C-alpha positions in Angstrom: -22.6 164.7 132.3 -24.8 165.1 135.3 -22.3 162.7 137.6 -19.5 164.6 136.3 -20.8 167.6 137.6 -22.0 165.7 140.9 -17.9 164.5 141.3 -16.8 168.0 140.8 -19.2 169.3 143.2 -18.2 167.2 146.0 -14.4 167.4 145.3 -15.4 171.5 145.9 -17.4 170.9 148.9 -14.4 168.3 150.2 -11.8 170.5 149.2 -13.8 173.8 151.3 -14.4 171.8 154.2 -10.6 170.2 154.5 -9.5 174.3 154.1 -12.4 175.5 156.7 -10.9 173.1 159.0 -7.3 173.7 158.7 -8.4 177.4 159.0 -9.8 176.7 162.2 -7.2 174.8 163.6 -4.6 177.7 162.6 -6.4 180.1 164.7 -7.1 178.1 167.6 -3.0 177.6 167.9 -2.6 181.9 166.7 -4.7 182.6 169.8 -3.2 179.9 172.3 0.6 181.3 171.3 -1.0 185.1 171.8 -1.8 183.9 175.2 1.3 182.8 176.5 2.9 185.5 174.7 0.8 187.4 176.6 0.9 186.1 180.0 5.3 186.0 179.6 4.7 189.7 178.8 2.3 190.1 181.6 5.6 188.4 184.2 8.1 190.1 182.5 6.4 193.6 183.4 5.6 192.4 186.7 9.4 191.6 187.5 11.0 194.4 186.2 8.0 197.8 185.8 10.9 200.1 185.7 12.6 198.3 182.3 9.2 197.8 180.8 8.2 201.4 181.1 11.6 202.8 179.6 11.0 200.6 177.0 7.6 201.8 176.2 9.0 205.5 176.6 11.8 204.7 174.3 9.1 203.0 171.2 7.1 205.6 172.1 9.9 208.7 171.4 11.0 206.7 168.2 7.8 206.4 166.5 7.0 210.1 167.2 9.7 211.3 165.5 10.0 208.7 162.7 6.0 210.1 162.2 7.5 213.6 162.4 10.0 213.0 159.9 7.5 210.7 157.6 5.1 213.7 157.7 7.4 216.0 156.7 8.1 219.3 158.4 9.3 222.1 156.4 11.0 224.1 159.1 14.6 222.4 160.6 15.7 223.0 164.0 19.2 223.3 163.1 
């Protein structure tokens, strides 16, 4: 009985270590991908600042309109 419990404990411990190692690897890959994406975004903003500004303003306008519609104003302008 004690051997069986020890074997199960070792198996659980090994699986936990493997899972933790995989999670660490995925976090590293995600960080690298995020850094590359950020670098690419900065490069695009520097090369086309007016386009970047217009995209950001349009996104803010659309998001504000969506939030306004979802909060449900009773009075309509039309």
